[in-house]
C-alpha positions as CSV (number, residue, x, y, z in Angstrom):
1,X,130.9,-14.8,-42.3
2,X,133.9,-13.4,-44.3
3,X,135.8,-16.6,-43.4
4,X,133.1,-18.8,-44.8
5,X,133.0,-16.8,-48.1
6,X,136.8,-17.1,-48.4
7,X,136.6,-20.9,-47.8
8,X,133.8,-21.2,-50.3
9,X,135.8,-19.4,-53.0
10,X,138.8,-21.5,-52.2
11,X,136.7,-24.7,-52.6
12,X,135.4,-23.5,-56.0
13,X,138.9,-22.6,-57.2
14,X,140.1,-26.1,-56.2
15,X,137.3,-27.7,-58.1
16,X,138.1,-25.6,-61.2
17,X,141.8,-26.6,-60.8
18,X,140.9,-30.3,-60.7
19,X,138.7,-29.8,-63.7
20,X,141.6,-28.1,-65.5
21,X,143.9,-31.0,-64.7
22,X,141.3,-33.4,-66.1
23,X,141.2,-31.4,-69.3
24,X,145.0,-31.6,-69.5
25,X,144.8,-35.4,-69.4
26,X,142.5,-35.3,-72.5
27,X,145.1,-33.5,-74.6
28,X,146.6,-36.8,-75.7
29,X,144.5,-38.5,-78.4
30,X,145.7,-41.8,-77.2
31,X,144.2,-41.3,-73.8
32,X,141.0,-39.9,-75.3
33,X,140.8,-43.1,-77.5
34,X,141.0,-45.3,-74.4
35,X,138.3,-43.3,-72.6
36,X,136.0,-43.5,-75.6
37,X,136.4,-47.2,-75.8
38,X,135.8,-47.7,-72.1
39,X,132.7,-45.6,-72.2
40,X,131.4,-47.4,-75.3
41,X,131.9,-50.8,-73.6
42,X,130.2,-49.6,-70.5
43,X,127.2,-48.3,-72.5
44,X,126.9,-51.6,-74.4
45,X,126.7,-53.6,-71.2
46,X,124.3,-51.1,-69.6
47,X,122.0,-50.7,-72.7
48,X,121.8,-54.5,-73.3
49,X,120.8,-55.1,-69.7
50,X,118.1,-52.4,-69.9
51,X,116.9,-54.0,-73.2
52,X,116.7,-57.4,-71.4
53,X,114.5,-55.8,-68.8
54,X,112.1,-54.3,-71.3
55,X,111.9,-57.5,-73.4
56,X,108.3,-58.7,-73.0
57,X,107.8,-62.3,-72.0
58,X,111.1,-62.3,-70.1
59,X,114.6,-62.5,-71.6
60,X,116.6,-65.6,-70.6
61,X,120.3,-64.9,-70.2
62,X,121.1,-68.6,-70.8
63,X,118.6,-69.4,-73.5
64,X,118.3,-66.3,-75.7
65,X,120.9,-64.8,-78.0
66,X,121.8,-61.2,-77.9
67,X,120.3,-60.9,-81.3
68,X,116.9,-61.6,-79.8
69,X,117.0,-58.2,-78.2
70,X,117.3,-56.6,-81.7
71,X,114.3,-58.2,-83.4
72,X,111.5,-56.0,-84.6
73,X,108.8,-58.4,-83.2
74,X,109.0,-60.1,-79.9
75,X,109.2,-63.9,-80.6
76,X,107.5,-64.8,-77.3
77,X,104.5,-62.4,-77.4
78,X,104.3,-61.5,-81.1
79,X,104.1,-57.9,-80.0
80,X,106.3,-55.0,-81.0
81,X,109.8,-55.1,-79.7
82,X,110.5,-51.4,-80.3
83,X,112.2,-50.5,-77.0
84,X,114.6,-53.4,-76.8
85,X,115.2,-53.1,-80.6
86,X,116.3,-49.4,-80.3
87,X,118.4,-50.1,-77.2
88,X,120.2,-53.0,-78.9
89,X,120.7,-51.0,-82.1
90,X,122.3,-48.1,-80.1
91,X,124.4,-50.5,-78.0
92,X,125.9,-52.2,-81.1
93,X,126.6,-49.0,-83.0
94,X,128.1,-47.2,-80.1
95,X,130.4,-50.0,-79.0
96,X,131.4,-50.8,-82.5
97,X,132.3,-47.2,-83.2
98,X,134.1,-46.8,-79.9
99,X,136.3,-49.8,-80.6
100,X,137.8,-48.2,-83.7
101,X,139.9,-45.6,-81.8
102,X,141.2,-48.5,-79.6
103,X,142.4,-50.5,-82.7
104,X,144.1,-47.4,-84.0
105,X,145.9,-46.5,-80.8
106,X,146.8,-50.1,-80.1
107,X,149.3,-50.2,-83.0
108,X,151.4,-47.4,-81.3
109,X,152.5,-50.0,-78.7
110,X,154.3,-52.1,-81.4
111,X,156.8,-49.8,-83.0
112,X,160.0,-51.6,-81.9
113,X,160.5,-52.9,-85.4
114,X,158.8,-52.8,-88.8
115,X,157.8,-56.4,-88.4
116,X,155.8,-55.9,-85.2
117,X,154.3,-52.6,-86.6
118,X,153.1,-54.2,-89.8
119,X,151.7,-57.2,-87.9
120,X,149.9,-54.9,-85.5
121,X,148.5,-52.9,-88.5
122,X,147.1,-56.2,-89.9
123,X,145.6,-57.1,-86.5
124,X,144.0,-53.6,-86.1
125,X,142.7,-53.7,-89.7
126,X,140.9,-57.0,-88.9
127,X,139.8,-55.4,-85.6
128,X,138.3,-52.3,-87.3
129,X,136.5,-54.6,-89.8
130,X,135.0,-56.6,-86.8
131,X,133.8,-53.4,-85.3
132,X,132.0,-52.5,-88.5
133,X,130.4,-56.0,-88.6
134,X,129.3,-55.5,-85.0
135,X,127.6,-52.2,-85.8
136,X,125.9,-53.9,-88.8
137,X,124.6,-56.7,-86.5
138,X,122.6,-54.1,-84.6
139,X,121.3,-52.3,-87.7
140,X,120.0,-55.4,-89.5
141,X,117.4,-57.3,-87.4
142,X,117.5,-61.0,-87.2
143,X,113.8,-61.5,-87.8
144,X,113.6,-59.3,-91.0
145,X,117.0,-60.0,-92.5
146,X,118.1,-63.3,-91.0
147,X,120.7,-64.3,-93.5
148,X,122.5,-60.9,-93.5
149,X,122.3,-60.6,-89.7
150,X,123.6,-64.1,-89.0
151,X,126.4,-63.7,-91.6
152,X,127.5,-60.4,-90.1
153,X,127.4,-61.9,-86.6
154,X,129.6,-64.9,-87.7
155,X,132.0,-62.5,-89.4
156,X,132.3,-60.4,-86.3
157,X,133.2,-63.4,-84.1
158,X,135.6,-64.8,-86.8
159,X,137.4,-61.5,-87.3
160,X,137.6,-60.7,-83.6
161,X,139.3,-64.1,-82.9
162,X,141.8,-63.4,-85.8
163,X,142.5,-60.0,-84.4
164,X,143.1,-61.3,-80.8
165,X,145.3,-64.2,-82.1
166,X,147.3,-61.8,-84.3
167,X,148.0,-59.5,-81.4
168,X,148.8,-62.5,-79.1
169,X,151.5,-63.3,-81.6
170,X,152.9,-59.8,-81.9
171,X,152.9,-59.3,-78.1
172,X,155.5,-62.1,-77.8
173,X,157.7,-60.1,-80.2
174,X,157.5,-57.0,-78.0
175,X,160.0,-57.0,-75.2
176,X,158.1,-54.4,-73.2
177,X,154.8,-56.2,-73.3
178,X,154.0,-58.9,-70.6
179,X,153.9,-62.4,-72.3
180,X,151.0,-63.3,-70.0
181,X,148.7,-61.1,-72.1
182,X,149.6,-63.2,-75.1
183,X,148.8,-66.5,-73.3
184,X,145.5,-65.1,-72.2
185,X,144.6,-64.1,-75.8
186,X,145.5,-67.5,-77.2
187,X,143.7,-69.4,-74.5
188,X,140.6,-67.3,-74.8
189,X,140.4,-67.5,-78.6
190,X,141.2,-71.2,-79.0
191,X,138.9,-72.3,-76.2
192,X,136.1,-70.1,-77.6
193,X,136.5,-71.6,-81.1
194,X,136.7,-75.1,-79.8
195,X,133.6,-74.8,-77.6
196,X,131.6,-73.2,-80.4
197,X,132.5,-76.0,-82.8
198,X,132.1,-78.9,-80.4
199,X,128.7,-77.7,-79.1
200,X,127.5,-76.1,-82.3
201,X,124.3,-78.2,-82.2
202,X,123.5,-77.2,-78.6
203,X,121.6,-73.9,-78.6
204,X,121.8,-73.4,-74.9
205,X,125.6,-73.9,-74.7
206,X,126.0,-71.7,-77.8
207,X,124.0,-69.0,-76.1
208,X,126.2,-69.2,-73.0
209,X,129.3,-69.2,-75.1
210,X,128.2,-66.1,-76.9
211,X,127.9,-64.3,-73.6
212,X,131.3,-65.6,-72.5
213,X,132.9,-64.5,-75.8
214,X,131.3,-61.0,-75.7
215,X,132.1,-60.2,-72.1
216,X,135.5,-62.0,-72.4
217,X,136.4,-59.7,-75.3
218,X,135.4,-56.7,-73.2
219,X,137.8,-57.9,-70.5
220,X,140.6,-58.5,-73.1
221,X,140.1,-55.0,-74.4
222,X,140.4,-53.5,-70.9
223,X,143.6,-55.4,-70.3
224,X,145.1,-54.0,-73.5
225,X,143.9,-50.5,-72.6
226,X,145.7,-50.8,-69.3
227,X,148.9,-51.2,-71.2
228,X,148.1,-48.2,-73.5
229,X,147.3,-46.1,-70.4
230,X,150.5,-47.3,-68.7
231,X,152.5,-46.0,-71.5
232,X,150.6,-42.8,-72.3
233,X,149.0,-42.2,-68.9
234,X,148.9,-39.4,-66.4
235,X,152.2,-37.4,-66.2
236,X,154.0,-37.6,-62.9
237,X,153.7,-33.9,-62.1
238,X,149.9,-34.0,-62.9
239,X,149.5,-37.0,-60.6
240,X,151.1,-35.1,-57.7
241,X,149.2,-31.9,-58.3
242,X,145.9,-33.8,-58.6
243,X,146.6,-35.9,-55.6
244,X,147.6,-32.8,-53.5
245,X,144.4,-31.0,-54.5
246,X,142.2,-34.0,-53.8
247,X,143.7,-34.5,-50.4
248,X,143.2,-30.9,-49.5
249,X,139.6,-31.0,-50.8
250,X,139.0,-34.2,-48.8
251,X,140.5,-32.6,-45.6
252,X,138.3,-29.6,-46.0
253,X,135.2,-31.8,-46.4
254,X,136.0,-33.7,-43.2
255,X,136.7,-30.5,-41.3
256,X,133.3,-29.1,-42.3
């Protein structure tokens, strides 16, 4: 009985120790920024998929724009679109706000020279502006404020492409950054712009391209965050301590 109590106390202490180490990792504002952006991106994907589920009449992934989720009235049933509207609004505001810390911390990777730093500042300024446009897209519904909504949506896509191209250029000037990340950014941006222009009169292809651009931007952001985390990630000693504690906890679980 006493042995079980001791083991139980030890288990709780190890859990507290792991929690403490986790808090230690959050002391760096750069790591916190990465986590905020990752959580925001995840919530955007999750909330928009839930909004698609609640869209009456059925939401078509290949025929309906994202903006359809944010209308006040359902275009297919003429009924209220309140649930999907609220979810889309929250998704846009959350992901837009969560991207701002990413654009700020991203500049810290390009301090090799004044040139790279100033170019990165320009790129992040454009990125922050695109985040504000994205938040506004969710706030102003397409069916009630069509011109404002569509203008903001276009500005978001234009600014995000400029930001990616800017960073694709500055990455080439950074000796510590893999050039492949630059090539990925250029290929993604130019191909997206080309497809949108060539098939601008095809609604279905435009809808599909919108999804590719949005999810492609999510992946591009994750790639850049991996580089931020690589530079400002978990300290070596913390890795060892955390790994040791997790191994012991795992061993104890198997033993029980």
